N, C-alpha and C positions, 0 to 999 in steps of 0.2 A: 504494500499499499504506499502510496506517495505521501510525503509530508504536505500538510495543507498550511496555507498562510492563515494568520489569526490565532485565536485561542483554541488549543486542543482540549479535549476532555480532561486529560491528566493535569494540565495547567489550571483548569477551572477548579478541580478538586483540591489541588494544593492551595490555591488562593482562598477557597472557601474554608479549608481546615485551619489555615493560619489566621484568618479573620475570626472564626469561631473561638480559637484559642485566645486571641487578643481580647475579645469581648468577655470571655469567661474570666480572664486574668483581671480585667478592670472591675468586673462584678465582684470579684473576690477582694481586691485591694481597697476599693472605696469604703466598705464598712470597716475594714481593719484600720484604715487611716483616720476615718471620721470618729471612731471610738476613742482615739487619743486626744481629741479636742476637749478643752475644759467644759464642764457642765454649766448650766445656766446659774446655779447657785454659787459656783466658784467665780464666774464672771461678775456676778453681782457684788461679791466681796472684794473684787480686784481694785476698787477705788473707794475712798471715803471722802465725803464732802462735809466740811465742818464750818459752822458759823463762828467767827472769832470776835464778833462785835461786843460780846459780853465780857471778854477777858480784859480786866483792868491791868494797867501797868504794874508789874511785880507779881501778877498772878499766873498760874499755869492750870491747864485742864488736861484730863486724861480722856483719850478717845480710843477707839479700837480700829485697827487696820490689819486685815488679813489674820484675824483672831489673835493679834498681839497688841499690847498697849502702845499708845503714841502719846508723847507729852508735847503740848503746844504752850509755849511760854511767851508772855508779852513782857519783854525786858524793860526795866526802867533806865533812864539815862545814866544813873549811877552804876547799874549792873553792866551796861555797855562799856562805860569808861573803865570799870574794873577788869573786864574781860580783855579790852584793848591794851591795858597797861601791862599785862603778862607777856614777857618776851616769848615769842613762839618757839624759839630755839631751846627754851628750858622745858618744854612739854614733851612727854613721852610719845605722844602721837601729835606731831606739830600741825595745828590748823588754827587759823585766825577765825574770829567771829564772823568776819566778812565772808570767808570761804564756806561757812556753815549756814548762812542765811541768804535770802534773795536780795539782789541789788535794790536799794531804795527802801527796803523793809527789814533793816538790821535789827529792829526791835522784836520781830516775830521769829522765834526759834522753834523748829519742828524736829523732834528726835524720836527714835524708837525708844520705848520705855522698857528696854531689855538690857541688863548689864552684859557687857562684852566678855566678862569672865566666865560665868557658868549659866547665864540666862535668867537670873532672878530679876524681879521687878524692883528698881530702886525707889526709895522714898524721896519726897520733896516736891511733888506736883500738887498735892493737896495742902490746904491750910493747916498749919500746926504740925506737919510732919518734919522729921529730922532732915535738914538739908545738907548735912555734912559740914566739914571744916571750911569749905569754899563757897557756901551759900547756894549751891546748885542742887545736886542729888546725892543721896547716900544709899549704897546697897547694903542692906542689913545682913545678907548671907555671909559675905566674906570681907566686908569693910572697905569697899572701893568708894572713893570720894570724887565727885565730879563738880566742876565749877558751873557758873550760871550759863556758860556756853555749851554745857554738856561734854566738856573735855576732861579726860581722866587726869587727876592730879595726885592721887594717893591710893594705894591699895593694889590688889593683884590684877585688876582688869588691864588687858593689854592695849586696848584702843578706846577712842572716844565713843560716846553713844552714837549710833548710826543715824544719819539724816536720810530719810526716805525721799524718793522723788515726789515733789509737790509743786503746785503752782497756784497763784492767786487768780481766781476766776472773777473776783470783784474786790473792792476795798475791804469787804468784811467776810469773804468766803474763800476758803482754800480747798483744793482738790488734792488729796494725797493718793499717790499711785499713778 
């Protein structure tokens, strides 16, 4: 039998088999990949919006972000001056207050409320709590002292309190995450 021009039966079967395998592969991969996406309740907790209008200078509030505490503190001019007066080179984890706050809003400090030593929640955000030797936060578990800028000053904690990603959505509202 002479070869014919165009698509032969064998070529058609090969193309059909490869196409069916490709569709079957996609039908298998799509559910496997989509199940790795975060669920709606996780996406809902991925950001926290907080109204900071009620925080008076010198006060701090606790909020929750991704099931962990967050401290938002409205620093007084005296606290800002005290934080700026500390030589950055003398700190264990050198960071200035300017690096830890948003430009033009150096009075609002947002930090995770988790000690960087072993994960305890430091005191100092609520009224009347022990603020430590430097007027910021004190971790009662192992004695770490943080200053008003959330920088480690004394104790076993290796680094400053973490500053999460956040932005000001208005003059009185921040979006963490």
